[in-house]
N, C-alpha and C positions, 0 to 999 in steps of 0.2 A: 719597096717592102720583101724582107728578104724571105718571109713566109716559113715555114718547118725546118727549112732543108740546114738552118744554119745552126749548129750547136753551140752551147753556153761556151765563152772563152776562159774561162776560171773557175776554180773548184774549192771548197772551202776545206779546210783542214781534218784527216779524218779525228785529229784530237777533238773536233767541234760538231762533228756531223758523222755519223757511222758509214761506214763501206757497205758498199750493197752487193750483201753475200747471196751471189745466185749461180753459181757454179756449180754445187753438189757435193765439192770436195774442196777439200782446205787448198792443196795446190793449184787448182782450177781460179779458185779465188784469188789467187796469189798474182796469178798471171793477168789475170784480169784489173792489175793496180793500175792500168795503164789506159787514159782513157782516148775514146778513137781509135784504137788499137790501128784498125787498118786504112787511117784518112792521116793527109798531109796536116791535119790538125791537132795529130796525136798528142797528147798529154798525159807529163809523167807527175803520177799521184806522191810516189814514194822520193820526195826532194829533198831528205834530210832524216838524219835515226830515227829523231823523234816520230815521225810521219811512221815508219816502217813498224816502231812498236806500238804506235797507237791502233794501227790494222791488226798487228799481230794479237792485241789484247782483246781485239772487236771480233776479229777471228776465231778464239779460241785458242789459239798457240800457244800466248801464253796467260798470265793471272794477272791480275792489278799488281801485288807485291812483287813479282819480276818485272813488270815492266818499270814501275817506280825504283828498284834497285838498280835496272839495266839504263834507266836515264842518268840517274848519280853515276854510274861508270864512265856512260857514253862522255859526261860532260867533265871525266876527269881526265879522258884521255880521248879526245875529240878526232885528231889524226886516226886514231883504230878505227874509230866509229865510223869516221868518213871511209876508211878503205871496207870495214862492213857493209856497209851500205852499197859501194861499187862490186862488191862479190855477192849481195841479195840482186842486186839487179841483172847481172850476170845470169845468176843461177834461171831468176824468172825467165829471161830469153833463152836461155839452154833448153828450160823444157816446151816452152811454147813452140819452138822449132823443134822438138821431136815429135809435137803434136802434128805437126804440120802434114798437108798429103804427102810431101817427099821428104822426109825427114834423113837427116845424115848421121852415118853413126859415130863420127866423132863428136856429135853433140849427146851419144849414149855412154862415150867415154869421158865428159866433163861431168854427168849425173853422177855414174859409176865413183869419179874422184871425190864430190860429195857425199857420197855415199861412206867412202873406207874413211872420212875423216868422222863421220858422223857418229855420236856415244851410241852403246847399247841400248834398245830399249828396255827400261830396268824395272818400270813401273808404272801405274794407270794415276792420270790423275784428272780431277774435276776439271772443266773450263765454263765458260760461261755458254757454250754451247750445249756439250754434250759430256763425253770422257776423252780421254785424250791420253797417246803415248807419252811419260816422260821420261828423262834421264837424270842422272845423277852426276853432275861435272861444277868445275869450281864456279863459285855466288855470279861471277863479272863476267860470265862466258858471250861474249857480245853476238855470236853467231846462235847463241841460244832460241830467237823466235824463228831461225832457218830451218832446225831440226825438224821440227813438226812437219813441215811443208817437204822437206825433202823424202820422207817418211810418207807419207802421202802420194808421192810422185812416185816413187817406189811401188806402193800397192797399187794405186790405180794402173801404173802399166803392168802389172803381172797379175792382176787381176781378172785379165779379160775385158774389164770395162772400159780400157781405153777406145776400144771400138763404137762406142758412144757415147762420145765427145763428139761435140758438135759446135760450131762456130755460128753466130748470131746471122741471120739472114741481112742484117744490115750490114753489109761489107765495111762502111766506114767504122764502125762498132766494133766486129770482129771478136767480142768476147767470149769466150768459152763455157760451155756448161756439158753436163751430165743430162743423156736424154733418158731417162727413166719414164719417159709416158707409155702406156701401151700400145701405141701403135708407134713409135718413133719416129712421129712428123715431127715434134714439134720445131719451130723456125727463131724464137725469139729467146734472147736473152733472158728477158723480163716484157710479159705483158703488158706492164704498169710504163714501161720505158719505149724500148725501140717498137714494139706489137703498137703502141699506142700512137707513136711519132709514124708508123707506117700509114695509119689509118686517118693520120692527119693529115701526111703528105697526098693520099689519094683523092680528101675531101678538097685538098687546096688545087689540086690541080683540075679536078672536075670544074670548081668554081670559076676557074679562071678560064679557063675553054666556055663555059657558060656566057 
């Protein structure tokens, strides 16, 4: 019997099952598009450009019409879409590295390069979650789902809130979240997920010991 230690080996598409948005900031939810970030069984969730679009719509970075439009553009330009997906994953790992205990300044240069390419925030748009900054650019800009993430990362780093970013106490999970609790002692990315799994592991070990 494997017990509660073994994670699931495969995950449903973001197109059919909404992502778990537990980070407290768009950029942190983007970092969390890797399952079991701290474990050998790490699983990539952004397996194609359509998955990136599905995540971005669910997270409120783009609206449904933009997702449909960019999905059509990606199908017409598959190589460009694949390149944009690779760039998105590089951006994600850059920001994850910046929030590590010993960040490298080279990573800040990479984020600044993204900021230099980002369009100006020219208007506010309604999203599925709340309101977000939006920009006016060509209608088939395949990087469009990433600009709100870039802005979110810059806002987090300059707001003083980065010091409140925590990593899930389940080291295999290692998802990031913004700890806004009064005591600043939040341990788990989600009590319903990692918190309950930790309780199950303790119960399982006590049962085996008995």
